Phi, psi and omega in degrees: 000130178280129181241147176218141181281163179302314183295325180292316179291323177296322178294320178300316179296320179298317178295316181298318183289323184271336182068022184202134176292321183293318179293318179295322179297320178297317182292331181264353181061046174228171179277149177302323181293320178294322180293317178298319179296320179297318181291323177295323178295319178295316178298322181295318181290327179281336182074028180208147179281130180258333188231136170265120184254134169234178180291341185245338186207171177230134177228162182274141169281176177300318178296322179295320178299316181296315181295322183301315180301314182290317183292319181300317180296320180294317180294323177298318178298320178294317178300318181294321179297316179294321181295318180295321178296317179296325184287353178289347176290181188299320185249120178300146180219177178132176181238146177235124180247121189237127170275122193221149167281149185300317184296320179293321177299318182299319180297314182290324177298324184280321193247337186245313188299318183306308180290323182297315184286335173287319180291325183235076186293344181264005176261133179248132180244130177239125174255128174252106183282124187204132178276350180285154170271099184266159171272104189295333181286306183290335181268006171081025178262152175277329184202170177223165176229120177207170174293154190304320184290344178266359180281126178303148186291340181269020180245154170271125183249133179245105184288132175221356182247150176292165175305143182255118177257130177264148181217144172270119186229154176209164179280157175303326179296318178297315182297320179297325183278322188241356182075173182268142167287137182260340178213162184307320182299335179295338181298333180294343179262359185254167177272105185253151178261114187266157178245131178245126175290160179296339176289345182104347182285136176275133181285125176275148180271114180259106181257147186217136176220108184061235178271354179274139181214142178216143179243123188239129174268087186290164177235161179174179187275353188217135175234133182228165178240023183215128182298317181299322178290329175296320177297316179298320180295320178294318178299327181281357177083015183289324182178195180264132179247146177248102191221160176297140184298326182296338181278350183230010186305314183293328181284327174294319181295324182276348182087005179286338173229152182237133176283116192271322183229062188300328181287346181253010184268113184277159174244145180236151176303143192289188185290148178225148162267131181228154181206163186299135179282337185264017181226133177292120184292139176297162186304315182300315180293319179301318179292323178295317178299317179299320179295320179293315178301317182298315179293315182299328181294343179268357189261356180052054181286147176294148180257000000 
């Protein structure tokens, strides 16, 4: 039976994540040569190459990719076991790492985190703001935040956000210069502000009216990767933006932005915190979920 120690496997994950022996060595507080020797020893006992080495970088072989998935899950389980044992003391502790949309993070920062962090001062919460749809398990997150329809089916979802309505909006100045679109197809003739995900994909505008639905690949002079900046661009008269209504409510009320196609603006089930259904949540995450559920129960969210 091939055996490997905890520190050796932890070192392998560090090298895989950083793509560099020197960076991994710094994070582990060991020398690069000692780390390289440890990885060669692991490869020797396994009888297979795990890492492709060049003078500038390190990458995983196919065998290394396979081992990384299994080892990361195993190490996560060990961390959770140690964390749960530690949490048996008087004050719960631990870390929670969440892949999150910006809007969802803002809601929790405002309504849940202040009381939660006072109640549990030894728990640390990290939000990684990202527009990509990441695999929270393989990317090392404890949980994620997305709208309900984007939550994978093998996850437990905890709803905490109201329904999200999208709207096509522009400033009065833009409308005066270019007129209003009267139907979705008219958007193809307008200057639209597009959104690009970090994956590189351009977001298509999905408009819906009753049973009718259309998906439009709009064009325009500006592409952004942040909803708040899209709102600013619309306020500046650059073009039409397709954004969540909650991000522009005050501007609609003041008349600085105009809802252009209200009958075609769809609503989606609101934001959720989600985590793996097949894994017992560590104590810190369990307490965080309870805090979110408790606050959400006071909000009379649609079911």
